[in-house]
C-alpha positions as CSV (number, residue, x, y, z in Angstrom):
1,M,119.7,103.1,126.9
2,S,119.7,105.5,124.2
3,A,117.2,108.5,124.1
4,R,115.6,106.7,120.9
5,R,114.8,103.8,122.8
6,D,113.5,105.9,125.7
7,R,111.1,107.6,123.0
8,I,110.1,104.4,121.4
9,G,109.3,102.9,124.8
10,S,107.3,105.8,125.8
11,V,105.3,105.6,122.6
12,L,104.8,101.9,123.1
13,R,103.5,102.4,126.5
14,I,101.0,105.2,125.3
15,R,99.9,102.9,122.3
16,R,99.1,100.0,124.7
17,I,97.1,102.3,126.9
18,Q,95.2,103.5,124.0
19,E,94.5,99.9,122.9
20,E,93.3,99.0,126.3
21,A,91.0,101.8,126.3
22,Q,89.6,100.9,123.0
23,R,89.3,97.3,124.4
24,G,87.3,98.6,127.2
25,R,85.0,100.5,125.0
26,L,84.5,97.3,122.8
27,L,83.5,95.4,126.0
28,L,81.1,98.0,127.1
29,A,79.6,98.0,123.7
30,N,79.2,94.0,123.8
31,V,77.4,94.5,127.2
32,E,75.2,97.3,125.5
33,V,74.3,94.9,122.6
34,T,73.4,92.0,125.1
35,S,71.5,94.6,127.1
36,A,69.5,95.9,124.1
37,A,68.8,92.2,122.9
38,A,67.3,91.4,126.2
39,V,65.2,94.4,126.3
40,T,64.1,93.9,122.9
41,E,63.2,90.2,123.7
42,Q,61.3,91.2,126.8
43,R,59.3,93.7,125.0
44,R,58.4,91.1,122.3
45,S,57.4,88.8,124.8
46,S,55.1,91.5,126.6
47,Y,53.5,92.4,123.3
48,A,52.9,88.6,122.4
49,D,51.2,88.1,125.7
50,L,48.5,90.8,125.0
51,A,45.4,88.8,124.8
52,P,43.0,89.5,121.8
53,T,39.8,90.9,123.1
54,A,36.6,90.0,121.1
55,D,33.9,91.1,123.8
56,E,31.6,93.9,123.4
57,R,32.8,96.8,125.6
58,P,32.5,100.5,125.9
59,A,34.4,102.9,123.4
60,T,36.7,104.2,126.0
61,A,37.7,100.8,127.0
62,F,38.2,99.8,123.4
63,L,40.4,102.8,122.7
64,A,42.3,102.5,125.9
65,D,43.1,98.9,125.0
66,R,44.1,100.0,121.5
67,A,46.4,102.8,122.7
68,H,48.1,100.2,124.9
69,R,48.6,97.7,122.3
70,T,50.0,100.6,120.0
71,A,52.4,101.7,122.8
72,S,53.5,98.1,123.4
73,A,54.1,97.7,119.5
74,S,56.1,101.1,119.5
75,A,58.2,100.0,122.5
76,V,59.1,96.7,120.4
77,L,59.9,99.1,117.5
78,H,62.0,101.3,119.6
79,A,63.8,98.5,121.3
80,E,64.7,97.1,117.9
81,G,66.0,100.3,116.8
82,E,68.2,100.6,119.8
83,E,69.5,96.9,119.4
84,Q,70.6,97.9,115.9
85,A,72.1,101.2,117.0
86,A,74.0,99.3,119.8
87,G,75.2,96.7,117.2
88,E,76.6,99.5,115.0
89,R,78.4,101.2,117.9
90,K,80.0,97.6,118.6
91,L,81.2,97.6,115.1
92,V,82.6,101.0,115.4
93,A,84.3,100.2,118.7
94,Q,85.7,96.8,117.2
95,Q,87.3,98.7,114.2
96,A,88.8,101.3,116.7
97,W,90.4,98.6,118.7
98,T,91.7,96.9,115.6
99,A,93.2,100.1,114.4
100,A,94.8,100.5,118.1
101,A,96.1,96.8,118.2
102,R,97.6,97.3,114.8
103,E,99.3,100.5,115.8
104,V,100.7,98.8,118.9
105,D,102.0,95.9,116.6
106,G,104.0,98.5,114.6
107,V,105.5,100.0,117.5
108,E,106.4,96.7,119.0
109,R,108.1,96.0,115.6
110,L,110.1,99.1,115.9
111,V,111.1,98.3,119.6
112,D,112.3,94.8,118.1
113,R,114.4,96.5,115.4
114,E,115.9,98.9,118.1
115,R,116.9,96.0,120.3
116,T,118.4,94.2,117.2
117,R,120.4,97.2,116.1
118,A,121.4,97.8,119.7
119,Y,122.6,94.1,120.2
120,A,124.4,94.5,116.7
121,E,126.2,97.6,118.1
122,Q,127.2,95.7,121.1
123,L,128.6,92.7,119.1
124,K,130.4,95.1,117.0
125,A,132.0,96.8,119.9
126,E,133.0,93.7,121.5
127,Q,134.4,92.2,118.2
128,L,136.5,95.4,117.9
129,A,137.7,95.3,121.2
130,T,138.6,91.5,120.8
131,D,140.5,92.5,117.6
132,E,142.2,95.3,119.2
133,A,143.3,92.9,122.2
134,A,144.6,90.5,119.6
135,L,146.7,93.0,117.7
136,A,147.9,94.3,120.8
137,R,149.1,91.0,121.8
138,R,150.6,90.3,118.5
139,G,152.5,93.8,118.7
140,T,154.1,92.8,122.1
141,R,155.3,89.4,120.9
């Protein structure tokens, strides 16, 4: 095996490792999006379950209830923002994985070309040996 093939093989192994790392990051980003969506849905459900109150009560109870509703609404908005951010991180991870896969494909093509070149050289050497053997045989006759 030539030094060139060794270097290309090393580069291919590194690129494949990098692609797998990016794929792992994409899988984690997908889990993060799913988790964020579940949190958002849970907080929306919790907010929707708050019963409206129409009875008379002390101002402190009214203010406490209002603060609870405001906090619940803020939690929904925060969860929606986290879900959107997770979606954006997923897109970035997906683009990084696509780029890494593209690099692996390019190096794999180089490896295939190197194999083809080496095979052609081998065939050429075999043909030369065959030709020399044929000429040597003709020369002895």
